[in-house]
Each structure stands twice: as structure tokens, then as C-alpha cells.
N, C-alpha and C positions, 0 to 999 in steps of 0.2 A: 130421699133417695139416698142421701148423701153418702149413710151408711155403706147402701147396697154397691153406689158406683166404685165407695172405695175397696168392696170386696173384690169389686173386676179387676181393677186396677191393680190388686196382691197379683189374681190369676194371672193376670195380664205380664206381671213381672217376671212371673215362675216360667212362663211361656219364653218369654225371651233371652233367659238367663241358660235354660234348660237348650234352648236355640245352640247357645251358644259352644256349648257341650257336645251337639250332636246327637240330642236327646231332644223330648218334648219344644216346641219353639213354635213363637207367634207365625213364624214363615211357614212354618208347615201347617198350622192350625189355621189361618188365615190367607196370609199374602200367597197361600200355594193356588188359591183361588181368586185373583183379581187382577186385573191391570186396569191402566186408565184410560179415558176415554179420550180415544185421539190419541194416544201412547204411539202411533207409528212414526209422527214426527223426532220421537228420541230414537229411533233407529241409524244405525250410520249404516254406510254400503256393507259392510262384512259382518252385520247383527241377520239373523234369522228373520227372514220378509213374513209381512203378516198375511201370506195366503188364507182362503177358504179353509177354516178346519174341515176334519173328517167328516162325513155320517156315520154316524154308527146304527144298527140295525132298526129298526122301526121310525125313526125320523126324516123329515124329509126340507129340504128347503124352503117351501112352498108354505110353510106354518110360522118358520122362526119372521119375524116382523122389522125385527133389530132395536137397539136402546133409542133411534132415532125418533119410531113411533110412539114413542110415551115421551115424549122430552116437550111437547106443547105446554105453553105457562097455560092453558086450562086443565092441563093432568096434573103431568107429576113433576114439570120441570120450571114448578118457579122457584126464586131467589128468596124466597120468606114462606115459613113454613104457615100462613093463615086461610088455607082452605075449610070450607065446611064441614065437611067429611072426613075428609083426610087430608096430613100434611099439606101436600102436595109440591114438597121441594124433595121430595125422594131422590130423585135424579143427582140433585145437590151433595145430598149426604151419602150415594154411593158414591161420585167421587170426590170427596172427602181428603184431602191430601194428609192432613192431622190424624185422620182417625180409625180404630179397626173398622167403622162402617166402612170407608174408602178400599176395602182390602179388595174385595174382589173383582171393583175395577184396576184394578194395577197387577192382576194375575200374569199376563201375557209379558208386562214391561219386568216381571223379577224373572224372567228368562234372559231380558237382554242386560242384565244389569252384570257385574265385577262376578258375584257370586255365580248365579246363574250358568254364566257364561266358562266360568272354571269347571262349571258341573259337565258341562255339554263336553267341554274339551276332554276332560277323565275319562269319559264315556266312548269318547270319539262320533260323538254323533253330530255329522253337519245341519247344514238348514234342514234340510227332507225330513234328517232322521229326528231334531226335535221336532215339524209338525207332528211325527208319526207319535214318538212319546213322548211328548208334552203338550201339546195342543189337549189331549183328553179333559184335563183338568185346568190345563191355564186359559182355556177360552171354553167357549160356549161350544159341542157339537152340534152340528146345522149352520153356526152363524156365518156369513160370511166375511166379517172383519172378525181373525183373532185380535185385532190393536185394540177393540170393546173388551177385550177380557171375558171374565165370567160375568155378564150381562144379566136381566131382569127375567130376560125365559129361563134362564140356566134353572131357575128355581121355582118361577113360576108357570113354568112351562110352556113350550112354543104356541102364541099367541094369536093364528093368523084365525079360531074359531069362535074365539071370545072378545076379540081389543076391542072390536066395535060396537060392542051391545054392553061389555060387562058394567056401564057405569050410568046406563040406563034408567029412566021408571022401570020399575018392577023388578032390578036387577038382582037378583039375589047370590050367597056364597056358592049355593045348594047349583042354583041354576051354571053358573061362572064354570064349577067344575064340571057338569056333563058336559060342557060345551068346549072342553079341554084343560080349563086351566087347573094346574098339581093345587092337589087337596093338602095345604099346608097347615091347617089347623088338626089334620089328622097326624098322631105323632108319629107313627108307623111308617106312613106315607114320607113325611119329613126326616123320618131319620135314614131312610132307603136313598134321598135324595145327594144328603148330605154326606151320606155314607161313602158314595161314589168317587169323592175327591179327597175329603180329611180321614178316610181309614182306606181304600180302595174298592176298585170296583170292574167288572167283570170286560167294558168295554174297551176299546185301545185307549192304549197310554192313561188308562186308570189304574195299575195295579204299583205301588209302591214296593220294586223286591230290593232284597238287600243290599245289588250291589250298585243300584241309586243313591241310597244313603251311607255306602261306602264312599261315593264321591262327592258326597258334602251334600247331599237332601237330610234336612231335618227329620227326626223320626218321627212317623206319625201315630197319634193318639186324639179319640174320639170322647167327646161329651157334651152331646146333645143341644142342654140348655144353656152352656155357657156361649157355645159358637153361635147358639140364636140370639144371645144378649148383645153378643161384642157386633153381631151384623146387624141387628135391628133400624130398619129404615124408618119405622110409622112408631104413631105411639099408641097406645092400648088403655082407650078413654069410651066413656060414655055407649056412642056410637058404633065403636070397635065393638066392642062387647055384643051391642045388642047385633049387628051382624053377625056376630063370629061365635055366637050360645056363651059369651062367656068370654073373661080375659086368660089366657094362655096358665094353664096350670103348669108353673114350673118343676114340682115335686114328680107330676107325671110323664112330662114332658124327658127329665132325667131320667127316670128308672125304664119307661119305655127305650130309649135309647140306649141304657145299658143290654139291654135284651137282642134290640136289634144289631148290635155291634159284634156280640158273641154268634148270632145266627151269622151275619156277615162273613165275622173272620172261618167260621167253621167248612161257611160252605164253598169258600176259597180256596184252602185248604185240602177237601176234597177233590179238589179238580188234578189229577195227577199232572197236569203241565204246569199248575200253578206249584205245589207242593214244594217240588224240587228242582233243583238246576246243576243240570249233569247228574254225576253221581253225588252230587254234595245236594242237602236238604236245602229248602227256600228258607233264610234265615232270618227272614224278616216275620215269621211267623212267632219266634221263641224271644222268651224273655232276657234284652241286649245284655242287662247285667248277668246273666248268668255265662259272658263270654268276655263282655267287658269289664273284668278287674285286674287288679293290679297283683302282676306274679311274684312269688315269693320262691326262692331258691335256697332255704337253708340258712338264710338271714338271721342273726340273732333278733329277739324282740317278734320274730313276721307271728302274724294273727294268720288263722281262718277268716275271711270274712263272711264267709256263707252261713244262714244261720235255716236251721232245719223245716219247715213248712210240713203240717198236717196237711195242707192241701194238693200238696203233690205226693204222693207214694213211689216217687220215682231214687235209684242211683245215687251217689254223690257223683259230681260231676257230669252226668248227664243233664242235656241241655232242657230246660223244662218251655213249654208252651205259654205263649205270653198269655195270662188269664186275668190280667187287670178286671176286664169289664164283667167279669165271671165270679171274681169276689163283691163286686158291686152288688150284683146281680142277686147272689146270693143272702146277701146282707139286706135287699127288700123284699128277695122272696121268705125272709125267715117271722117280717112282720104281715105282710100281705099275703102272704099266698103259706102260711106254712105248711097246709098237706101237699103243697106240691114244693116245698124244700128241700125236704130228706132228698126225694127222690133227684131233684136236681144236681146235690152236692155228691149223691153218688154215682152217678153220672158223670160228674166232671172229674170224679177223682177215677174213673174207671177208663176213661180218656185218659189222661196222664199216665195211670200205668200199662194203657196200651200201646202206648210208644214202646217199650222195653219186649215188647213183643213180633209186629210186625206193622208194615203199610193197610193190609186188608183188616186187621183187626181196629187199628187206628183210625180209618176211615169211618169203620161201621161203630165203633164209639163215639167218633165224632157227628154219627147222623142220628143217635138215641140222644145227643146231648143236645144237639141242635133243636128237636123235638120241645125237650123243655122247655130251651129258651124263647120259643115259639109260644109255648101253651102260655109261659110267665106273660108275655109281654103280651097278650089277648087279657091274661088278667089286670092286669097294670091298666092297658088301656079303657077298662070297667070299672077303675076305682078311681074315687073322690080325692084321693089321703088328703085325709081329715087330720088336725093338727094333731092327735096324739100319735095317730099314724106316722107322722113325719119325726118326729120325737125317739119315737122310737125307733126306727130308721138309722139313725144317727147314734141311737146308743147301740146297735147292731153293728153297724160300723165301726164303733172304738169298743168294742167287746173282745176279751178275750178269745172268742171263740172265731172272730172274723180277724182281729188285729193282729193273731201271729200268722196268719197267710203275708201282713206286708214283709218280707222278705227281701225286696227288691223294689228298685227305685217306680217303674211305672205302675204298680198299685197302690203305694204311697201316694203317688201324687193324684191318680183319679181319685182318693178317700178324702184327702182336703179341699179339691175341689167338690167332689159332692156333697160336706158339708155345711161349704158355704152360699153354693146352690139351693142345697132344699131351706138352708136358713133364708137365703133372699126368697125365696121360693113362699115360704108361709110371709114376709109382709106385704109381697105384691098380693096374698090374699087376704091383707086383714089379720091376722092371727097372731103376729106379732108388731109390736111399736118400730117405727123407724127406726125411734130414739133408745128401743131396747137392744136391739140388732148392731146398734155404731157403738154402744158399751161394751159388745165382747170382741171388737175387733185385736183388742190387743192380743187374748188369748188365739183368736185364730190367724195375725199374723204370723205368732210363736209356730204354728201348724207349718205355714207355708215359708218360715225361714228353714225350716228341718228339710226340706225339701229344694229350696234354692241349689242347692249344686250336687248333681247329681252323681260326679265323683266323690264327694265327700259325705254321703247317704250313710247313714247310721239307723237298721231297722228300733233297737230297743230306743236309742231318744227320738227317732219318730214318734213311735206309741206312744211316749209319754208327752208328748206334745199333743198328737191328737186327741188322746185323754183329757189332756188338762182342756183343752179347746170346747169338748162335746161336755163336758162337766161343768161348763161357764155356761154352755150356750139351756142345760138341762136347766138352772137355776130360772130360767123363763114360763117354767112348763105351770 
């Protein structure tokens, strides 16, 4: 698995680099959703106090049992991974200080650290304001200890209905889900859980507005399989496959994640309270680099940095919607659902075009586009993603038809993460050998290098680098 781990390392490097510049960031993707167990000892008298987080609609404090309920040495609290059925050191991995697997446990702590405190000051938030605006993602709604950060039940579901029975003789994943466990094997369900904080949600404290990013919060971007891999606390061995119906299909997880991200974005945008901020549009929905570009004012040798985008039928100078997930969704649809791809593409263009007409027209176009994304999510969930299909999707991503849409940084980052994710998924499914994948790291690393600096992003150079990586991968067919 060395090649795969190197791939994850490259993706992490991109996230870290873009965090420093205010774009994609590991803090946005992972640390935003975790805090250290017992982190309350780190909080000084002037820090935000670890009071119980708010309970969102439909949740009950009664059902939330807390981290300690999972921590027994016969459960998930061992110091050595020597369990017969599961590792049993999952709590230790959740707390791991030196690894992304511990990011969720550190989520509330990052609110207390200098960057978090600086963001609070810029936003004018006191302790109560931090609870209101930050605990929705930096802690688990319904938990009595926000210092535990994003705990087990934030992802697996409140455990009051299944904690005492999920390990007993006769227990099954289906029964556990029926008793209230979140079905994270289902890609669409998992995506909805992750999107709440790693994209934006509708609950209190889960919407990442542009003003929050302006205060120093990293930009939000979403790729389901990548985040799942970085946060994995379990091994997918033989008994895991038996219990869950097989290993995780990373290609399916990626594709469904793209569709669900498009749906979530359009759902939030369609809400008047989310889409505008006073008389201004809510810029969190728009492509960052459509505005965040270097300004030239008659300088000698000045260059126009914008590149025409065939997927965005907009006037020059019009801020475009952030369509990074739409581009990936179209690339996958062209292979898996070619009959639906043309409709999705037409509706995506109509959505962009409607922004020149008015709010009502744009919302109507958003709803039509969301319906297409929902249909594609269902199609992808029922698709096995064969070896040939996966290679074809990577070819689609690097094709002229799709590549011409990588005019801005966000879509480019999604594409290189996608290619790496899809290759890693084929390795995990035994479709490509680990050694063969590892031999391609040089070309994939070149594509990562082309998106390492968002302020230095060059669309044409990136397309060449991505094309080179995909051509190298094509040699494995």
C-alpha cells in the first residue's frame, strides 16, 4: 500500500499548501471537524468554555452516550490493535495527535488555538457566539462535552438505541442500522453526514459563509472518498467485507460524493436566507478566483488571467458559481450514464446562464439541475464501477471536453484528487497492482505540483500536467 499512502500524502500536501493561502486546507477539510479528548484542560480562563452544544432538530441528549461509552478495553479502547473482529484501538486512533485520523478529536481545540481565536475576534464573537456559530461543526450536536470535539456518534449516530446490542451474538449491520446506527456503508448517507460540516449544512452553526472565510477560516471543498480515507479508524479485512457486503468501492464513493455535493450546494443556494447577505450575494457559493485575482491597471505587459470556460455561458467579469463538483459529476456521467450526461450538462449551463436573468430564474434552474444530480447519484450507487469504466472516467476528466472547464483553481484541485482517488480505488479492488500504481507517482505528483499554489495557478500548464498523469495511468489498461 506504499504507493497509495504516498498518494494520500500528496493530497494532504495540497490541502496544507492551500490552507496557507486561504483556499483548500487541511484545517478546512479535517481539523474543522475534530477536537482532542480532554481538551478542556487546554482552555484558559479567557477561552471559550466547553459548555454543552446546542441540540439540533430531531436530536435528543438522551440518545447521545458519549465517547466514554466506547472506551472500554473490551470495546474500542485498547492500546494495541489485537481485536479478533475489529481493531479495538479505534479510540486511540481517533485521538492520535500526529495523524489526520485524530483530526476529529481536535475540532474544539482548534477554536481555542491562535488562529481560531483570531477568527473569533475578527467576527466579533464572544464565548456564546462561538458556541452558536462554531459548535455545530467543531463539536457533536447533542453532546454534553464539546471538548470531545467530533466524537464517535457524530458520524455513527446517537447510540442509545444500539450501543448495548451492536456487538452481541446475532448482531448484523442491518439490525444495527434499524436500531439507529447511521448506515455509513451507503455512500449517499455517508455523504450527507460529511457534507454537514465539510461543505455546509442547514443546522445552526453549520453554514460556512463568506464572512467566516474572510475572517480567516479556510475555504471549504469536498471529496468524500479522500476524507473517508484520511479519517479511517478501521481495517477492511475479510470479516469486515463479510459484515458490510464487501470492501468500500472508492470509485462509487467518489462519484456519489460528487453528486451529493452538487445537490447540497444547490439546496442551500435555493434558500433565500442562504443565497444573499444583505444586498450582496453570498459569495461562498461562487468561484473564489473569479474575484481573487491580481488586478492590472494599464501596466506594461499585463495579461488577462481569465480563460474562456465552455461550461459557463456568462459574460466576462460575471462571478461564476463554484462548479468544481459539477465538472467531476459530468465527467463520471459521460461514462456511467451517457444518456443522462447531456441533460445534466445542458441544465448546468442553463443554471449559469440564468444568473444573468434573475433570482427566480436561477432558483428554477437550480432545482432542475439538482434533480439531474439526484438521478445520477442513484445511478452511481447502483453501479459497480468496473476497471474499464474507471479508466474511462479518468480519460473523461482529462479529455478536451472536460479539461477546457478547468479554468480556475477549485475545479483543477478536484480533478487531480479524483484521478488519484480512482487509481487508489482500483488498487483496493485488486484491479491494478500496488507496484504498478506506485510507478506512476512521478506523473501524478507533477499534477499535484500544478495546483500546489492557488495564487500561481496556470490553467493551460495544469491541463498538460493532468493529461500527462492520465496518459501514464492509461498504460495500465
